[in-house]
NUKETI-994922 format. One record per residue (C-alpha): residue in one letter; x, y, z. Coordinates in nm, 2 decimals, m for minus. Layout:
SITE,residu,px,py,pz
SITE,A,X,Y,Z
...
//
This chain:
SITE,residu,px,py,pz
SITE,X,11.32,9.15,31.12
SITE,X,11.57,8.94,31.34
SITE,X,11.63,9.01,31.71
SITE,X,11.97,9.17,31.65
SITE,X,11.82,9.45,31.43
SITE,X,11.52,9.48,31.65
SITE,X,11.74,9.56,31.94
SITE,X,11.94,9.82,31.75
SITE,X,11.61,9.99,31.66
SITE,X,11.51,10.00,32.03
SITE,X,11.84,10.17,32.12
SITE,X,11.78,10.43,31.85
SITE,X,11.43,10.50,31.97
SITE,X,11.55,10.53,32.33
SITE,X,11.82,10.78,32.22
SITE,X,11.57,10.98,32.02
SITE,X,11.34,11.00,32.33
SITE,X,11.63,11.15,32.53
SITE,X,11.67,11.45,32.31
SITE,X,11.30,11.48,32.20
SITE,X,11.19,11.58,32.55
SITE,X,11.40,11.90,32.58
SITE,X,11.33,11.98,32.21
SITE,X,10.96,11.97,32.27
SITE,X,11.00,12.19,32.58
SITE,X,11.19,12.45,32.37
SITE,X,10.92,12.44,32.10
SITE,X,10.65,12.49,32.36
SITE,X,10.82,12.79,32.50
SITE,X,10.91,12.95,32.16
SITE,X,10.69,13.14,31.91
SITE,X,10.63,12.96,31.58
SITE,X,10.45,13.21,31.35
SITE,X,10.26,13.10,31.05
SITE,X,10.19,13.30,30.74
SITE,X,9.87,13.51,30.76
SITE,X,9.65,13.38,30.48
SITE,X,9.47,13.63,30.25
SITE,X,9.20,13.61,30.00
SITE,X,9.22,13.77,29.65
SITE,X,8.88,13.93,29.65
SITE,X,8.94,14.14,29.34
SITE,X,8.71,14.02,29.06
SITE,X,8.88,13.84,28.77
SITE,X,8.84,14.00,28.43
SITE,X,8.55,13.85,28.23
SITE,X,8.44,13.90,27.87
SITE,X,8.13,14.09,27.97
SITE,X,8.01,14.44,27.88
SITE,X,8.04,14.69,28.16
SITE,X,7.71,14.86,28.24
SITE,X,7.73,15.22,28.13
SITE,X,7.99,15.46,28.01
SITE,X,8.29,15.57,28.22
SITE,X,8.36,15.94,28.18
SITE,X,8.71,16.08,28.23
SITE,X,8.81,16.44,28.24
SITE,X,9.18,16.54,28.26
SITE,X,9.30,16.89,28.33
SITE,X,9.64,16.91,28.18
SITE,X,9.69,17.28,28.20
SITE,X,9.94,17.28,28.49
SITE,X,10.25,17.21,28.28
SITE,X,10.48,17.43,28.49
SITE,X,10.44,17.18,28.78
SITE,X,10.36,16.87,28.58
SITE,X,10.03,16.80,28.76
SITE,X,9.75,16.63,28.58
SITE,X,9.41,16.66,28.76
SITE,X,9.17,16.38,28.69
SITE,X,8.79,16.36,28.75
SITE,X,8.63,16.03,28.67
SITE,X,8.26,15.93,28.68
SITE,X,8.20,15.55,28.70
SITE,X,7.84,15.41,28.66
SITE,X,7.75,15.13,28.90
SITE,X,7.47,14.87,28.85
SITE,X,7.42,14.77,29.21
SITE,X,7.52,14.83,29.57
SITE,X,7.82,14.65,29.73
SITE,X,8.19,14.64,29.67
SITE,X,8.34,14.80,29.37
SITE,X,8.71,14.78,29.29
SITE,X,8.89,15.04,29.08
SITE,X,9.22,14.95,28.92
SITE,X,9.52,15.16,28.82
SITE,X,9.69,15.01,28.52
SITE,X,9.99,14.80,28.63
SITE,X,10.10,14.57,28.34
SITE,X,10.16,14.82,28.06
SITE,X,10.14,14.73,27.69
SITE,X,10.47,14.80,27.52
SITE,X,10.65,14.82,27.85
SITE,X,10.62,14.44,27.89
SITE,X,10.62,14.46,28.27
SITE,X,10.44,14.58,28.59
SITE,X,10.56,14.94,28.59
SITE,X,10.24,15.14,28.60
SITE,X,10.35,15.46,28.79
SITE,X,10.12,15.40,29.09
SITE,X,10.35,15.61,29.32
SITE,X,10.26,15.92,29.12
SITE,X,9.89,15.89,29.19
SITE,X,9.79,16.12,29.48
SITE,X,9.50,16.29,29.64
SITE,X,9.24,16.01,29.57
SITE,X,8.89,16.10,29.68
SITE,X,8.59,15.89,29.59
SITE,X,8.23,16.02,29.64
SITE,X,7.87,15.93,29.57
SITE,X,7.61,16.20,29.55
SITE,X,7.86,16.44,29.68
SITE,X,7.93,16.24,29.99
SITE,X,8.27,16.09,30.05
SITE,X,8.31,15.71,30.04
SITE,X,8.59,15.54,30.23
SITE,X,8.83,15.35,30.00
SITE,X,9.08,15.09,30.09
SITE,X,9.39,14.99,29.90
SITE,X,9.44,14.62,29.86
SITE,X,9.74,14.52,30.08
SITE,X,9.87,14.27,29.82
SITE,X,9.78,14.44,29.49
SITE,X,9.85,14.80,29.57
SITE,X,9.71,14.91,29.23
SITE,X,9.35,14.82,29.35
SITE,X,9.12,15.05,29.54
SITE,X,8.79,14.91,29.68
SITE,X,8.48,15.11,29.80
SITE,X,8.14,15.00,29.93
SITE,X,7.87,15.15,29.71
SITE,X,7.56,15.24,29.91
SITE,X,7.21,15.12,29.80
SITE,X,7.04,15.35,29.54
SITE,X,7.37,15.49,29.41
SITE,X,7.40,15.48,29.03
SITE,X,7.74,15.63,28.98
SITE,X,8.05,15.72,29.18
SITE,X,8.31,15.99,29.12
SITE,X,8.68,15.96,29.17
SITE,X,8.92,16.25,29.17
SITE,X,9.30,16.24,29.19
SITE,X,9.62,16.38,29.05
SITE,X,9.89,16.23,28.85
SITE,X,10.22,16.39,28.96
SITE,X,10.46,16.39,28.67
SITE,X,10.84,16.39,28.74
SITE,X,10.98,16.74,28.78
SITE,X,11.34,16.63,28.75
SITE,X,11.51,16.35,28.55
SITE,X,11.61,16.18,28.88
SITE,X,11.24,16.11,28.94
SITE,X,11.17,15.95,28.61
SITE,X,11.06,16.06,28.26
SITE,X,10.95,16.43,28.23
SITE,X,10.60,16.45,28.09
SITE,X,10.54,16.83,28.07
SITE,X,10.74,17.14,27.99
SITE,X,10.61,17.50,27.95
SITE,X,10.57,17.44,27.58
SITE,X,10.45,17.08,27.55
SITE,X,10.30,16.78,27.73
SITE,X,10.26,16.41,27.70
SITE,X,9.94,16.26,27.82
SITE,X,9.92,15.88,27.88
SITE,X,9.57,15.75,27.97
SITE,X,9.74,15.46,28.16
SITE,X,9.87,15.72,28.41
SITE,X,9.55,15.92,28.44
SITE,X,9.27,15.67,28.47
SITE,X,9.12,15.41,28.70
SITE,X,8.90,15.13,28.56
SITE,X,8.65,14.89,28.71
SITE,X,8.78,14.54,28.79
SITE,X,8.61,14.23,28.66
SITE,X,8.58,14.32,28.29
SITE,X,8.79,14.28,27.98
SITE,X,8.93,14.62,27.89
SITE,X,8.77,14.60,27.55
SITE,X,8.42,14.57,27.71
SITE,X,8.45,14.90,27.91
SITE,X,8.33,15.20,27.72
SITE,X,8.50,15.53,27.81
SITE,X,8.43,15.89,27.70
SITE,X,8.74,16.11,27.76
SITE,X,8.81,16.47,27.74
SITE,X,9.12,16.68,27.82
SITE,X,9.18,17.05,27.88
SITE,X,9.51,17.18,27.74
SITE,X,9.70,17.50,27.80
SITE,X,9.59,17.80,27.59
SITE,X,9.76,17.80,27.26
SITE,X,9.85,17.43,27.26
SITE,X,9.75,17.20,26.97
SITE,X,9.69,16.83,27.05
SITE,X,9.74,16.51,26.84
SITE,X,9.62,16.16,26.92
SITE,X,9.47,15.86,26.74
SITE,X,9.14,15.93,26.92
SITE,X,8.87,16.10,26.71
SITE,X,8.74,16.43,26.82
SITE,X,8.37,16.47,26.90
SITE,X,8.38,16.84,26.98
SITE,X,8.60,17.13,27.11
SITE,X,8.50,17.38,27.38
SITE,X,8.76,17.65,27.42
SITE,X,9.08,17.46,27.53
SITE,X,8.89,17.14,27.61
SITE,X,8.88,16.86,27.35
SITE,X,8.60,16.60,27.39
SITE,X,8.69,16.27,27.22
SITE,X,8.45,16.01,27.08
SITE,X,8.36,15.72,27.31
SITE,X,8.59,15.42,27.27
SITE,X,8.66,15.10,27.46
SITE,X,8.91,15.13,27.74
SITE,X,9.18,14.93,27.56
SITE,X,9.16,15.17,27.27
SITE,X,9.18,15.47,27.50
SITE,X,9.49,15.32,27.67
SITE,X,9.64,15.27,27.33
SITE,X,9.58,15.63,27.22
SITE,X,9.81,15.87,27.41
SITE,X,9.82,16.25,27.34
SITE,X,10.10,16.49,27.25
SITE,X,10.02,16.86,27.27
SITE,X,10.24,17.16,27.23
SITE,X,10.27,17.53,27.17
SITE,X,10.49,17.47,26.86
SITE,X,10.31,17.21,26.65
SITE,X,10.33,17.08,26.30
SITE,X,10.13,16.81,26.12
SITE,X,10.23,16.65,25.79
SITE,X,10.06,16.38,25.59
SITE,X,10.30,16.10,25.49
SITE,X,10.06,15.89,25.29
SITE,X,9.69,15.83,25.29
SITE,X,9.56,15.82,25.65
SITE,X,9.92,15.83,25.80
SITE,X,10.03,16.15,25.97
SITE,X,10.34,16.29,26.13
SITE,X,10.25,16.51,26.43
SITE,X,10.54,16.71,26.58
SITE,X,10.59,16.92,26.89
SITE,X,10.91,17.10,26.97
SITE,X,11.09,17.32,27.22
SITE,X,11.10,17.60,26.96
SITE,X,10.96,17.67,26.61
SITE,X,11.30,17.61,26.44
SITE,X,11.32,17.26,26.58
SITE,X,11.01,17.15,26.39
SITE,X,11.12,17.29,26.05
SITE,X,11.16,17.01,25.79
SITE,X,11.33,17.04,25.46
SITE,X,11.15,16.89,25.16
SITE,X,11.42,16.62,25.13
SITE,X,11.39,16.50,25.49
SITE,X,11.01,16.50,25.47
SITE,X,11.03,16.29,25.15
SITE,X,11.23,16.03,25.34
SITE,X,10.96,16.00,25.60
SITE,X,10.70,15.96,25.33
SITE,X,10.92,15.69,25.18
SITE,X,10.90,15.51,25.51
SITE,X,10.52,15.50,25.49
SITE,X,10.52,15.36,25.14
SITE,X,10.79,15.10,25.20
SITE,X,10.62,14.97,25.52
SITE,X,10.29,14.93,25.34
SITE,X,10.46,14.75,25.05
SITE,X,10.64,14.52,25.29
SITE,X,10.35,14.42,25.51
SITE,X,10.07,14.45,25.25
SITE,X,9.76,14.49,25.47
SITE,X,9.70,14.78,25.70
SITE,X,9.55,14.72,26.04
SITE,X,9.45,15.08,26.12
SITE,X,9.20,15.32,25.98
SITE,X,9.45,15.60,26.04
SITE,X,9.79,15.62,26.20
SITE,X,9.95,15.91,26.39
SITE,X,10.32,15.94,26.46
SITE,X,10.34,16.15,26.78
SITE,X,10.69,16.30,26.78
SITE,X,10.85,16.54,27.03
SITE,X,11.18,16.72,26.94
SITE,X,11.31,16.83,27.28
SITE,X,11.59,16.81,27.53
SITE,X,11.34,16.88,27.81
SITE,X,11.06,16.63,27.75
SITE,X,11.17,16.28,27.82
SITE,X,11.27,16.07,27.51
SITE,X,11.06,15.77,27.44
SITE,X,10.97,15.51,27.18
SITE,X,10.64,15.33,27.26
SITE,X,10.42,15.15,27.01
SITE,X,10.05,15.16,26.97
SITE,X,9.81,15.02,26.71
SITE,X,9.71,15.35,26.55
SITE,X,9.99,15.57,26.68
SITE,X,10.33,15.58,26.84
SITE,X,10.50,15.79,27.11
SITE,X,10.84,15.90,26.98
SITE,X,11.08,16.14,27.15
SITE,X,11.41,16.26,27.00
SITE,X,11.65,16.54,27.09
SITE,X,11.69,16.88,26.93
SITE,X,11.84,16.87,26.58
SITE,X,11.65,16.56,26.46
SITE,X,11.53,16.75,26.15
SITE,X,11.77,17.05,26.15
SITE,X,12.10,16.86,26.21
SITE,X,12.00,16.54,26.03
SITE,X,12.34,16.38,25.99
SITE,X,12.44,16.42,26.36
SITE,X,12.16,16.20,26.50
SITE,X,12.20,15.87,26.33
SITE,X,12.09,15.67,26.62
SITE,X,11.74,15.82,26.60
SITE,X,11.68,15.75,26.23
SITE,X,11.54,15.40,26.28
SITE,X,11.31,15.50,26.57
SITE,X,11.00,15.57,26.35
SITE,X,11.05,15.26,26.13
SITE,X,11.07,15.05,26.44
SITE,X,10.76,15.19,26.60
SITE,X,10.56,15.19,26.28
SITE,X,10.64,14.82,26.23
SITE,X,10.48,14.75,26.56
SITE,X,10.14,14.83,26.43
SITE,X,10.17,14.50,26.25
SITE,X,10.41,14.31,26.48
SITE,X,10.32,14.36,26.84
SITE,X,9.98,14.52,26.80
SITE,X,9.78,14.33,26.53
SITE,X,9.99,14.02,26.60
SITE,X,10.12,13.96,26.95
SITE,X,10.26,13.66,27.14
SITE,X,9.97,13.47,27.28
SITE,X,10.11,13.46,27.63
SITE,X,10.17,13.84,27.62
SITE,X,9.81,13.93,27.54
SITE,X,9.60,14.00,27.86
SITE,X,9.24,14.10,27.90
SITE,X,9.31,14.38,28.14
SITE,X,9.61,14.56,28.29
SITE,X,9.62,14.36,28.62
SITE,X,9.67,14.02,28.46
SITE,X,10.04,13.94,28.45
SITE,X,10.21,13.93,28.10
SITE,X,10.44,13.66,28.00
SITE,X,10.71,13.78,27.76
SITE,X,10.85,13.46,27.61
SITE,X,10.80,13.56,27.25
SITE,X,10.95,13.91,27.27
SITE,X,11.23,13.79,27.04
SITE,X,10.96,13.80,26.77
SITE,X,10.76,14.10,26.90
SITE,X,11.07,14.32,26.95
SITE,X,11.35,14.12,26.78
SITE,X,11.18,14.11,26.44
SITE,X,11.06,14.47,26.48
SITE,X,11.42,14.57,26.54
SITE,X,11.51,14.38,26.23
SITE,X,11.24,14.54,26.02
SITE,X,11.32,14.89,26.17
SITE,X,11.67,14.87,26.04
SITE,X,11.56,14.73,25.70
SITE,X,11.29,15.00,25.65
SITE,X,11.53,15.27,25.76
SITE,X,11.76,15.18,25.46
SITE,X,11.48,15.12,25.22
SITE,X,11.32,15.46,25.29
SITE,X,11.65,15.65,25.29
SITE,X,11.63,15.75,25.65
SITE,X,11.97,15.56,25.69
SITE,X,12.22,15.48,25.43
SITE,X,12.32,15.12,25.36
SITE,X,12.67,15.19,25.48
SITE,X,12.53,15.33,25.81
SITE,X,12.32,15.02,25.88
SITE,X,12.62,14.79,25.80
SITE,X,12.81,14.99,26.05
SITE,X,12.53,14.95,26.31
SITE,X,12.52,14.57,26.24
SITE,X,12.89,14.54,26.28
SITE,X,12.87,14.71,26.63
SITE,X,12.57,14.48,26.73
SITE,X,12.75,14.17,26.61
SITE,X,13.06,14.25,26.80
SITE,X,12.88,14.37,27.11
SITE,X,12.69,14.04,27.15
SITE,X,12.99,13.83,27.03
SITE,X,13.20,13.97,27.32
SITE,X,12.92,13.97,27.58
SITE,X,13.03,13.75,27.87
SITE,X,12.67,13.69,27.99
SITE,X,12.59,13.46,27.70
SITE,X,12.78,13.19,27.89
SITE,X,12.49,13.16,28.15
SITE,X,12.18,13.34,28.01
SITE,X,11.99,13.25,27.70
SITE,X,11.82,13.51,27.47
SITE,X,11.49,13.36,27.57
SITE,X,11.56,13.42,27.94
SITE,X,11.63,13.79,27.86
SITE,X,11.26,13.82,27.76
SITE,X,11.19,13.81,28.13
SITE,X,11.41,14.12,28.19
SITE,X,11.13,14.38,28.17
SITE,X,10.97,14.20,28.47
SITE,X,11.29,14.10,28.65
SITE,X,11.48,14.44,28.62
SITE,X,11.19,14.66,28.52
SITE,X,11.43,14.86,28.30
SITE,X,11.64,14.98,28.59
SITE,X,12.01,15.04,28.52
SITE,X,12.25,14.75,28.58
SITE,X,12.61,14.76,28.71
SITE,X,12.74,14.49,28.47
SITE,X,12.50,14.47,28.17
SITE,X,12.74,14.26,27.95
SITE,X,12.74,13.99,28.22
SITE,X,12.39,14.03,28.36
SITE,X,12.25,14.07,28.01
SITE,X,11.95,14.30,27.96
SITE,X,11.68,14.30,27.70
SITE,X,11.90,14.13,27.45
SITE,X,11.60,13.99,27.26
SITE,X,11.59,14.32,27.07
SITE,X,11.93,14.31,26.90
SITE,X,12.02,13.94,26.92
SITE,X,11.67,13.87,26.81
SITE,X,11.73,14.09,26.50
SITE,X,12.06,13.89,26.44
SITE,X,11.86,13.57,26.45
SITE,X,11.62,13.70,26.18
SITE,X,11.92,13.80,25.97
SITE,X,12.03,13.44,26.00
SITE,X,11.68,13.32,25.90
SITE,X,11.69,13.55,25.60
SITE,X,12.02,13.40,25.49
SITE,X,11.88,13.04,25.51
SITE,X,11.57,13.13,25.31
SITE,X,11.78,13.31,25.05
SITE,X,12.03,13.02,25.02
SITE,X,11.77,12.74,25.00
SITE,X,11.55,12.93,24.75
SITE,X,11.85,13.02,24.54
SITE,X,11.78,13.39,24.60
SITE,X,11.41,13.37,24.50
SITE,X,11.27,13.42,24.85
SITE,X,11.36,13.61,25.17
SITE,X,11.20,13.75,25.49
SITE,X,11.02,13.98,25.25
SITE,X,10.79,13.68,25.19
SITE,X,10.74,13.61,25.56
SITE,X,10.63,13.97,25.65
SITE,X,10.30,13.97,25.45
SITE,X,10.23,13.61,25.52
SITE,X,10.26,13.64,25.90
SITE,X,10.16,14.01,25.96
SITE,X,9.98,14.11,25.64
SITE,X,9.67,13.90,25.63
SITE,X,9.31,14.03,25.69
SITE,X,9.35,14.38,25.54
SITE,X,9.14,14.63,25.74
SITE,X,9.11,14.41,26.04
SITE,X,9.18,14.64,26.34
SITE,X,9.17,14.37,26.60
SITE,X,9.44,14.14,26.74
SITE,X,9.56,13.80,26.63
SITE,X,9.79,13.63,26.89
SITE,X,10.05,13.38,26.78
SITE,X,10.26,13.10,26.93
SITE,X,10.60,12.95,26.87
SITE,X,10.45,12.69,26.65
SITE,X,10.27,12.96,26.45
SITE,X,10.60,13.12,26.38
SITE,X,10.76,12.79,26.27
SITE,X,10.47,12.71,26.05
SITE,X,10.48,13.04,25.87
SITE,X,10.85,13.02,25.81
SITE,X,10.81,12.66,25.68
SITE,X,10.55,12.79,25.43
SITE,X,10.79,13.04,25.30
SITE,X,11.08,12.79,25.28
SITE,X,11.07,12.43,25.41
SITE,X,11.34,12.38,25.68
SITE,X,11.38,12.26,26.04
SITE,X,11.29,12.60,26.17
SITE,X,11.20,12.48,26.52
SITE,X,11.56,12.35,26.58
SITE,X,11.70,12.66,26.41
SITE,X,11.52,12.89,26.65
SITE,X,11.57,12.68,26.96
SITE,X,11.95,12.67,26.90
SITE,X,11.97,13.05,26.87
SITE,X,11.71,13.17,27.11
SITE,X,11.66,12.90,27.37
SITE,X,12.01,12.75,27.40
SITE,X,12.34,12.88,27.55
SITE,X,12.57,12.96,27.26
SITE,X,12.93,13.09,27.27
SITE,X,12.86,13.33,26.98
SITE,X,12.56,13.52,26.85
SITE,X,12.38,13.43,26.52
SITE,X,12.63,13.56,26.27
SITE,X,12.61,13.31,25.98
SITE,X,12.44,13.58,25.77
SITE,X,12.77,13.77,25.75
SITE,X,12.96,13.52,25.55
SITE,X,12.66,13.40,25.36
SITE,X,12.60,13.75,25.24
SITE,X,12.95,13.79,25.12
SITE,X,13.09,14.00,25.41
SITE,X,13.35,13.98,25.67
SITE,X,13.36,14.13,26.02
SITE,X,13.68,14.33,26.04
SITE,X,13.85,14.57,26.29
SITE,X,14.05,14.88,26.24
SITE,X,14.17,15.17,26.45
SITE,X,13.91,15.40,26.29
SITE,X,13.56,15.42,26.43
SITE,X,13.28,15.37,26.19
SITE,X,13.01,15.63,26.15
SITE,X,12.76,15.46,26.38
SITE,X,13.01,15.47,26.67
SITE,X,13.11,15.83,26.59
SITE,X,12.75,15.95,26.58
SITE,X,12.67,15.77,26.90
SITE,X,12.96,15.93,27.08
SITE,X,12.84,16.28,26.98
SITE,X,12.48,16.21,27.07
SITE,X,12.56,16.06,27.41
SITE,X,12.87,16.27,27.48
SITE,X,13.08,15.97,27.55
SITE,X,13.41,15.81,27.43
SITE,X,13.32,15.46,27.33
SITE,X,13.61,15.22,27.40
SITE,X,13.38,14.92,27.42
SITE,X,13.59,14.71,27.18
SITE,X,13.94,14.80,27.32
SITE,X,13.95,14.88,27.69
SITE,X,13.59,14.75,27.73
SITE,X,13.44,15.07,27.87
SITE,X,13.27,15.40,27.78
SITE,X,13.37,15.73,27.93
SITE,X,13.13,16.02,27.96
SITE,X,13.15,16.38,28.07
SITE,X,13.45,16.49,28.28
SITE,X,13.60,16.14,28.26
SITE,X,13.31,15.96,28.44
SITE,X,13.29,15.60,28.34
SITE,X,12.94,15.50,28.21
SITE,X,12.98,15.14,28.13
SITE,X,13.23,14.86,28.18
SITE,X,13.24,14.52,28.00
SITE,X,13.27,14.22,28.23
SITE,X,13.61,14.06,28.21
SITE,X,13.75,14.33,27.98
SITE,X,14.08,14.52,28.04
SITE,X,13.90,14.80,28.24
SITE,X,13.71,14.54,28.45
SITE,X,14.02,14.35,28.53
SITE,X,14.19,14.67,28.64
SITE,X,13.90,14.72,28.89
SITE,X,13.73,15.01,28.71
SITE,X,13.35,15.03,28.77
SITE,X,13.06,15.24,28.64
SITE,X,13.07,15.58,28.81
SITE,X,13.45,15.58,28.85
SITE,X,13.61,15.90,28.73
SITE,X,13.93,15.89,28.52
SITE,X,14.13,16.18,28.65
SITE,X,14.46,16.14,28.46
SITE,X,14.62,15.92,28.19
SITE,X,15.00,15.86,28.19
SITE,X,15.04,16.16,28.43
SITE,X,14.84,16.40,28.21
SITE,X,14.49,16.54,28.29
SITE,X,14.22,16.32,28.14
SITE,X,14.08,16.41,27.80
SITE,X,13.93,16.19,27.53
SITE,X,14.22,16.27,27.30
SITE,X,14.47,16.18,27.57
SITE,X,14.30,15.85,27.62
SITE,X,14.30,15.77,27.25
SITE,X,14.67,15.86,27.23
SITE,X,14.76,15.64,27.53
SITE,X,14.58,15.34,27.38
SITE,X,14.75,15.39,27.04
SITE,X,15.09,15.44,27.21
SITE,X,15.05,15.12,27.42
SITE,X,14.98,14.92,27.10
SITE,X,15.34,14.97,26.99
SITE,X,15.51,14.86,27.31
SITE,X,15.48,14.66,27.63
SITE,X,15.43,14.95,27.87
SITE,X,15.08,14.95,28.03
SITE,X,14.86,15.25,28.03
SITE,X,14.88,15.43,28.37
SITE,X,14.54,15.56,28.49
SITE,X,14.46,15.77,28.80
SITE,X,14.11,15.70,28.92
SITE,X,13.87,15.87,29.17
SITE,X,13.60,15.66,29.33
SITE,X,13.41,15.85,29.59
SITE,X,13.68,16.00,29.81
SITE,X,13.94,15.74,29.72
SITE,X,14.21,15.81,29.46
SITE,X,14.41,15.51,29.32
SITE,X,14.64,15.44,29.04
SITE,X,14.59,15.13,28.81
SITE,X,14.77,14.99,28.51
SITE,X,14.58,14.88,28.21
SITE,X,14.78,14.59,28.05
SITE,X,14.62,14.64,27.71
SITE,X,14.82,14.65,27.38
SITE,X,14.55,14.59,27.12
SITE,X,14.52,14.95,27.01
SITE,X,14.20,15.13,26.92
SITE,X,13.96,14.88,26.78
SITE,X,13.63,14.93,26.60
SITE,X,13.42,14.68,26.40
SITE,X,13.33,14.71,26.03
SITE,X,13.15,14.49,25.78
SITE,X,13.37,14.45,25.47
SITE,X,13.24,14.32,25.14
SITE,X,13.46,14.02,25.03
SITE,X,13.25,13.88,24.74
SITE,X,13.13,14.03,24.41
SITE,X,12.77,14.09,24.34
SITE,X,12.47,14.12,24.57
SITE,X,12.42,13.87,24.84
SITE,X,12.13,13.79,25.07
SITE,X,12.18,14.10,25.28
SITE,X,12.22,14.33,24.99
SITE,X,11.90,14.21,24.84
SITE,X,11.72,14.25,25.17
SITE,X,11.83,14.61,25.21
SITE,X,11.71,14.71,24.86
SITE,X,11.39,14.92,24.84
SITE,X,11.08,14.73,24.73
SITE,X,10.96,14.84,24.39
//
């Protein structure tokens, strides 16, 4: 370095020293906290057999107050620290939503003497106790406090029925794979209740049912429905439909409707080939008091629908693909599951990257099986697909968020409501995943000249190892390989373009390739009409870009649609339309009238205590999607929807 530059450096150092002294003085006089380190002392799950059998007793008789009382006996092999875990990452929910806040009254004892427990300050689902020398078992008692109002969560009990989930009513010892912990469970139900579950009964004592010992993962996978009004029907060998209802009339089934459910059983087994259960139990509640649900298990499913599912069959179209969807999960999601989604216990975080297969293809097969069984007509499924195609085609959020990223949504949002779902996106891997598999079917059909379809993929990927009741994880490469064996193609690029990339439009190539066209008219299709009746809403998603519920309360607004641009938000109340009191008919009339002129729709809104008037500059009229056949003969979609013979 020459003298000139060396001098410049010396000046800089001198200047730095001038401000460094006061800065050091300030630092010396100020607090500078550091993060308090912590150790994760909770044992990691290992593939070792837990010593002894855990015994669980649930008193489920307090259905009036929704209180489940639990008493659990846990054998211990030695003195020292023992950690009990409450299930956090729940199978089928795809996220860390175990209802820990509903656990109350925890008391742990040994030999009748209380043991002090400590909740882990980081993992609040973990409770640690010090086991004294000579103790061979400890006992834990607590209550699970079910929601008593919908604002608190899903209702699990009514005076006439209950829903028992073992994930909510058990603790399990840390440090072991769930499949290596043996549990003997029993439950006491209200007098007069009959119970259904995939668990096998060992004995019955009055109102208490003792179940045969199983591994903890099987127990977690085997919930119970019980009720005063109960019906059980065999659908096909070893497959049963167990129904509880609010009243006897709600569980009445006509022979024709029962035959459709039996068709579902036959069509699913024909599709997948192998069966990965020794018996299967649909657990179905028909109620407007017990919370609705659709949750898959290997040998059963938790399904909840509103009153009228059987008795007003044509009014509840949106429920007709629920059982086909959940039944398909026995193969896709339970026997086969994304490798990064499988976990050894319920503390290990799940990674949901392959939910577009797990849920997306199950959504696809649920719709197909609904048609093949007769639970839905072909016209109704075409209407549903038209709505789905348009919904995702017009979703603004696809400009920034990929389908693959929405697989993180059960963890990110934990299924909480969103103010702008069309922009934020939600669990779009369900429906847009299904659209992707429709595109895949169109490719297979075209390249094979109509000789192959996704019907060939289903048994190849999900139907191997008949009678294997275990689990077989898969990766992205496994999916690509299986598709390639059905029909050679660049499937990796195909899937990456549709799932992992930002695209201006959803996968809709299947429409034209099947000989259809997406069209719009002023008449709602039957899927829209049925949904409006079921949810008591006016669905203007494809015109004003919003849905309006009871008493004019807005339930959903599409980002960048006419309603959004007028400043309307979810929760706003529409008070008046063009100076007339709001009604659904008045809204429809105003939209139709505006289509023939240039005058905007005048709307009076109430948001909190604020009233304001806005103008909706929309002149497109009422607008509803339809799939219209434009070619003769059956195409790929028609062949796919046809029942298997």
